[in-house]
C-alpha positions as CSV (number, residue, x, y, z in Angstrom):
1,X,147.4,141.8,201.5
2,X,149.6,141.3,198.9
3,X,151.2,139.5,201.2
4,X,149.6,137.1,201.8
5,X,148.3,136.5,198.4
6,X,151.6,135.7,197.5
7,X,152.2,133.0,200.7
8,X,148.8,131.6,199.3
9,X,150.3,131.5,195.7
10,X,153.3,130.0,196.5
11,X,151.3,126.4,199.2
12,X,149.5,126.5,196.0
13,X,153.0,125.8,194.0
14,X,154.9,123.9,196.9
15,X,151.7,121.4,196.6
16,X,149.0,120.6,199.2
17,X,150.5,119.8,202.4
18,X,149.1,116.5,204.9
19,X,145.5,116.8,205.8
20,X,142.7,116.0,204.4
21,X,143.0,117.1,201.3
22,X,145.9,116.1,201.3
23,X,147.1,114.6,196.9
24,X,144.1,117.1,195.6
25,X,145.4,120.4,196.0
26,X,143.5,123.4,197.4
27,X,141.1,125.4,196.2
28,X,140.7,129.0,195.0
29,X,139.8,130.7,198.4
30,X,143.2,128.5,199.8
31,X,141.2,125.9,201.9
32,X,141.8,122.2,201.0
33,X,139.5,120.6,197.7
34,X,136.7,117.7,199.0
35,X,138.3,114.7,197.6
36,X,134.2,114.0,194.9
37,X,132.7,110.9,196.6
38,X,133.4,107.6,194.9
39,X,130.6,106.3,192.2
40,X,130.2,102.0,193.1
41,X,129.6,101.3,189.2
42,X,127.2,98.0,189.3
43,X,128.6,94.3,188.9
44,X,127.7,92.7,185.8
45,X,125.4,90.3,186.2
46,X,126.2,86.4,185.7
47,X,123.5,85.1,183.0
48,X,123.6,81.1,184.8
49,X,122.5,78.9,183.0
50,X,119.4,75.9,183.1
51,X,120.2,72.0,182.7
52,X,118.1,69.7,182.9
53,X,118.6,66.3,181.9
54,X,116.9,63.3,180.8
55,X,116.9,59.5,180.1
56,X,117.8,58.9,176.8
57,X,116.1,55.9,176.1
58,X,112.5,56.7,178.0
59,X,112.6,61.2,177.8
60,X,111.6,61.0,181.4
61,X,113.5,63.6,183.2
62,X,116.4,62.4,185.8
63,X,118.0,66.3,187.4
64,X,116.9,69.4,186.7
65,X,120.4,72.1,187.3
66,X,119.6,75.5,188.1
67,X,122.1,78.3,188.3
68,X,124.5,76.1,186.9
69,X,127.7,78.5,185.5
70,X,128.9,78.9,182.4
71,X,132.1,77.9,181.9
72,X,130.9,74.5,184.0
73,X,132.3,71.3,182.0
74,X,130.5,68.6,181.1
75,X,132.8,66.8,184.0
76,X,131.5,69.5,186.8
77,X,128.2,68.4,185.7
78,X,128.5,64.9,186.1
79,X,129.3,65.3,189.7
80,X,126.9,68.1,190.0
81,X,124.1,65.0,188.7
82,X,125.8,62.2,190.5
83,X,125.2,64.4,193.6
84,X,120.7,63.9,192.9
85,X,121.9,60.0,191.6
86,X,123.9,58.7,193.7
87,X,124.1,55.2,192.1
88,X,125.5,56.6,188.8
89,X,128.9,57.8,189.0
90,X,130.4,60.0,186.7
91,X,132.9,57.2,185.2
92,X,129.7,55.3,185.1
93,X,127.9,58.6,183.0
94,X,127.7,59.1,179.2
95,X,125.5,63.0,178.3
96,X,125.0,64.0,175.3
97,X,122.8,66.7,172.8
98,X,120.8,63.5,171.3
99,X,120.3,60.3,171.8
100,X,121.7,59.3,169.4
101,X,124.8,61.1,169.6
102,X,128.0,60.9,169.9
103,X,128.5,61.1,174.2
104,X,129.9,65.5,174.5
105,X,134.0,65.5,176.4
106,X,134.5,66.0,180.0
107,X,136.3,68.8,179.2
108,X,133.6,70.3,176.7
109,X,132.6,73.9,178.4
110,X,128.9,74.2,178.6
111,X,128.6,78.2,177.2
112,X,130.0,76.2,173.9
113,X,127.5,73.9,173.2
114,X,125.3,75.0,170.9
115,X,122.7,75.2,173.9
116,X,119.9,77.6,174.5
117,X,120.1,79.5,178.9
118,X,117.9,76.2,179.7
119,X,120.5,73.6,178.5
120,X,119.0,69.6,177.6
121,X,121.5,66.4,177.9
122,X,120.9,62.9,177.7
123,X,121.9,61.2,180.3
124,X,123.0,56.9,179.7
125,X,123.8,54.2,181.6
126,X,127.0,53.3,180.5
127,X,126.8,50.1,183.5
128,X,129.6,49.2,186.2
129,X,133.3,50.6,185.9
130,X,136.5,49.8,186.4
131,X,139.7,50.5,185.8
132,X,141.9,50.6,182.2
133,X,145.1,49.9,184.5
134,X,143.6,47.3,186.5
135,X,141.7,45.6,183.3
136,X,145.6,45.3,181.8
137,X,146.8,44.6,184.5
138,X,145.0,41.3,185.9
139,X,144.4,40.3,182.0
140,X,148.3,39.6,181.1
141,X,149.3,38.5,184.7
142,X,147.0,35.7,183.7
143,X,148.5,33.7,181.2
144,X,152.3,34.8,182.8
145,X,150.9,32.3,185.3
146,X,149.2,29.8,183.6
147,X,151.6,29.2,181.7
148,X,154.2,28.3,183.5
149,X,151.8,26.1,185.4
150,X,152.1,23.8,182.6
151,X,155.8,24.4,181.9
152,X,156.6,22.7,185.1
153,X,153.8,20.5,184.9
154,X,152.1,19.8,188.0
155,X,150.2,17.7,189.0
156,X,147.1,17.1,187.3
157,X,147.7,18.2,184.4
158,X,149.3,15.2,181.9
159,X,149.2,12.5,185.0
160,X,150.7,11.5,187.8
161,X,154.1,9.8,186.0
162,X,155.3,13.6,184.8
163,X,154.9,16.3,187.7
164,X,157.2,18.5,188.2
165,X,159.1,17.1,185.5
166,X,161.5,18.8,182.5
167,X,161.0,18.3,178.8
168,X,163.7,16.1,177.1
169,X,164.5,19.4,174.5
170,X,167.0,21.4,175.7
171,X,169.5,22.2,173.6
172,X,168.9,23.3,169.6
173,X,166.0,23.5,167.9
174,X,164.8,25.5,169.8
175,X,163.2,24.2,173.0
176,X,159.9,24.4,175.9
177,X,161.8,25.7,177.5
178,X,162.8,29.3,174.5
179,X,159.2,29.0,174.1
180,X,158.7,29.6,178.0
181,X,161.5,32.3,178.0
182,X,159.5,34.1,174.7
183,X,156.4,34.2,176.6
184,X,156.9,35.6,179.6
185,X,159.5,38.4,178.4
186,X,155.9,39.2,176.3
187,X,154.0,39.3,178.9
188,X,156.3,41.0,181.7
189,X,156.9,43.3,179.0
190,X,153.4,44.0,178.8
191,X,153.2,44.2,182.5
192,X,155.7,47.2,182.3
193,X,154.3,48.5,179.9
194,X,151.0,49.3,181.7
195,X,152.6,50.8,184.6
196,X,155.1,53.0,183.0
197,X,154.2,53.8,179.0
198,X,150.9,53.2,178.6
199,X,148.6,56.5,178.7
200,X,145.0,56.4,178.7
201,X,142.8,59.7,177.4
202,X,140.3,57.2,179.2
203,X,140.1,56.4,182.8
204,X,137.7,53.1,182.9
205,X,136.4,50.3,180.8
206,X,133.0,48.4,181.2
207,X,133.7,45.6,184.1
208,X,132.1,43.2,181.6
209,X,135.1,43.7,179.3
210,X,136.9,42.0,182.0
211,X,135.6,38.4,181.4
212,X,136.0,39.0,177.7
213,X,139.6,40.0,178.4
214,X,140.6,37.4,180.9
215,X,139.1,34.4,179.1
216,X,140.5,35.4,175.4
217,X,144.4,36.0,177.0
218,X,144.3,32.4,179.2
219,X,142.4,30.6,177.5
220,X,144.6,30.7,173.9
221,X,147.6,30.6,177.4
222,X,146.7,27.4,178.8
223,X,145.8,26.3,175.0
224,X,149.1,27.0,173.5
225,X,150.5,25.9,176.9
226,X,149.3,22.3,177.0
227,X,151.1,21.8,173.2
228,X,153.6,22.9,173.8
229,X,154.9,21.8,177.2
230,X,153.1,18.1,176.8
231,X,155.7,15.2,177.2
232,X,155.1,14.2,173.7
233,X,155.7,18.1,172.7
234,X,158.8,17.1,170.1
235,X,160.3,20.9,168.1
236,X,160.1,21.6,165.1
237,X,163.4,21.4,163.4
238,X,163.0,24.9,161.4
239,X,162.3,26.6,164.3
240,X,164.8,29.3,164.2
241,X,164.1,31.6,162.4
242,X,161.1,32.0,163.9
243,X,163.1,32.8,167.2
244,X,165.4,35.5,165.2
245,X,162.6,36.6,164.0
246,X,160.4,37.1,167.4
247,X,163.1,39.0,169.4
248,X,163.8,41.3,166.4
249,X,159.7,42.2,167.0
250,X,160.2,42.7,170.4
251,X,163.4,44.6,170.4
252,X,161.5,46.7,167.8
253,X,159.0,47.9,170.2
254,X,160.6,48.2,172.6
255,X,163.8,50.6,171.3
256,X,161.0,51.3,168.7
257,X,157.2,52.2,170.0
258,X,158.1,52.4,174.0
259,X,160.5,55.7,173.2
260,X,159.1,56.5,169.9
261,X,157.0,60.7,171.3
262,X,153.9,59.5,172.6
263,X,150.8,60.1,170.7
264,X,149.1,62.1,174.3
265,X,151.9,63.8,176.2
266,X,152.2,63.1,179.3
267,X,150.2,65.9,181.2
268,X,148.9,67.5,177.9
269,X,145.8,67.1,176.5
270,X,146.0,67.8,173.5
271,X,147.2,64.8,171.5
272,X,150.5,65.3,168.9
273,X,151.7,63.5,165.8
274,X,154.7,61.4,166.7
275,X,157.2,61.6,163.8
276,X,159.8,58.7,163.5
277,X,163.6,59.3,165.2
278,X,167.1,58.7,164.6
279,X,166.8,55.7,165.9
280,X,165.9,53.6,163.3
281,X,163.1,50.8,165.6
282,X,160.9,54.7,166.1
283,X,161.1,54.7,161.5
284,X,158.2,51.9,161.0
285,X,156.5,55.0,162.0
286,X,156.7,56.3,158.2
287,X,154.6,54.2,157.0
288,X,152.3,53.1,159.6
289,X,149.7,54.9,162.6
290,X,149.7,51.8,164.3
291,X,152.8,50.1,164.2
292,X,153.2,48.5,167.9
293,X,150.5,46.4,166.5
294,X,152.4,46.4,163.3
295,X,155.6,44.8,165.5
296,X,153.0,42.7,168.4
297,X,151.4,40.5,165.4
298,X,154.7,39.7,164.0
299,X,156.4,38.9,167.5
300,X,153.1,36.4,167.2
301,X,154.3,34.8,163.5
302,X,157.5,34.1,164.8
303,X,156.2,32.6,167.9
304,X,154.2,30.8,165.8
305,X,157.0,29.5,163.1
306,X,159.2,29.1,166.0
307,X,156.4,26.2,167.9
308,X,155.5,25.3,164.9
309,X,151.6,24.6,167.4
310,X,148.2,25.5,166.5
311,X,147.0,27.1,169.6
312,X,149.5,30.1,168.2
313,X,148.8,30.1,164.6
314,X,144.4,31.2,165.8
315,X,146.6,33.6,168.5
316,X,147.9,35.1,166.3
317,X,145.4,35.2,163.3
318,X,142.5,36.2,166.4
319,X,144.7,38.7,167.2
320,X,145.7,40.0,164.0
321,X,141.8,40.6,163.0
322,X,141.2,42.4,166.4
323,X,144.3,44.9,166.6
324,X,143.5,45.9,162.3
325,X,139.9,46.8,163.6
326,X,141.5,48.9,166.2
327,X,144.2,50.8,164.6
328,X,141.9,51.7,161.2
329,X,139.8,52.9,164.4
330,X,142.7,54.2,165.3
331,X,143.8,55.3,161.7
332,X,141.1,57.2,160.4
333,X,140.0,59.8,164.0
334,X,144.5,60.5,163.4
335,X,142.8,61.5,159.5
336,X,140.1,63.4,160.2
337,X,141.7,65.0,163.4
338,X,145.4,66.5,161.8
339,X,145.1,67.7,158.8
340,X,148.8,67.9,157.7
341,X,148.8,63.9,158.8
342,X,151.5,62.1,156.4
343,X,149.5,60.5,153.8
344,X,151.6,57.8,153.2
345,X,150.7,56.3,156.0
346,X,148.0,52.9,156.5
347,X,146.8,51.4,159.6
348,X,149.3,47.9,160.0
349,X,150.4,46.9,156.8
350,X,153.2,49.4,155.2
351,X,151.6,49.9,151.4
352,X,148.3,47.0,151.7
353,X,145.7,47.6,155.4
C-alpha cells in the first residue's frame, strides 16, 4: 500500500496526463478533477435613444426614430431620416437642438449632445444643393470664355467692320492683349485652385447661389471686356506700374498662399493655424488672417490702374467689400476656435482692417 501511495504522489508531482481532466490535476483519490461549469456573464444592456424630428417652423412631427445607437452621428441620423423622406437628402437637411439655433455638425455624436434618451431635433430644409466645386468651375469658366469673345471681337458686338479684328495698340504702354493675358491667367489660376488647392469643409451650397455668383462674375467680365477691347479704347500711358503690381500679387498668391500650410489639412477634420514659412511670400500670414483676399484685392487694384477702366474699378470695389465681410467672419471664427491665435493679425488689411 505504501508503494501504491508513492506512485500516486509521483504521478501528481509530474502533472496530469492526457484525458478529460488534462490541465486540472488529480484529486486526493487519484482521479482527475472535473472542470467546473463555466458561468456566462450577462451581457451589458445597450441603452438606445429615441429621436423625434420636428419641423422647425410648424413643429409638426416628421419622423420618429426608435432604437438609435448612442454613438450614432448626426450624419447617420440624416441618412435614417432620408429613408422616410427621400425628397430631403442629407446635404439638404439642417438638424438643430433649437428651432432658431445653429445647425449641428455631421460629426456630432448623439450621446454627447445635451439631450436625454428621447432627443428632439428640429429640421430645416436648406433647399436644393449643388457642390462647391461645380459652382466654382462654372463661375470662373464663364469670365474666361466671355472675355475672349470680346477680345477676338466676334460678330454682333462692335459692328461688322470690326469682326475678328485686333486692337491697333500692340506695344507698350500695356495693350489690350496684355490685359487679356492677365485676365485669362487669373481665371485659369482660379480653375486650377478649385481642382487642386481648395479644401471645402462643406460639400455643397444652395443651388440658388450659382445664379447669383454667375451674374456677378459673368456680368462684370462682359462689362469690362467690352470697354477694354473696344476699337476706340486707348490704353493709359501710366499703366505699367499697375501691370507690375498685378503680376506681383498673382505671384504672391501662387507662391505664398497656395503653398502655405492649409487651415484644414488634407484627410483631416482638425483645423490648424497657418503660420509663415521661410518662403517670403507667406510672411503676410504674420499680419492678416486671409492673405489670399489681400493678394486678390491687390491684383484687381493693379488691373484697374493698368487699364484705367471704370467697370474694373467698380468690380474691385465690390469684390473688396465682399471679401472684407468674409475675412472678418473667418477672423472671428479663428479667434473663437484657437486660444493662442496671433493677436497681431487683422482680417484682410495689415494694421487697419
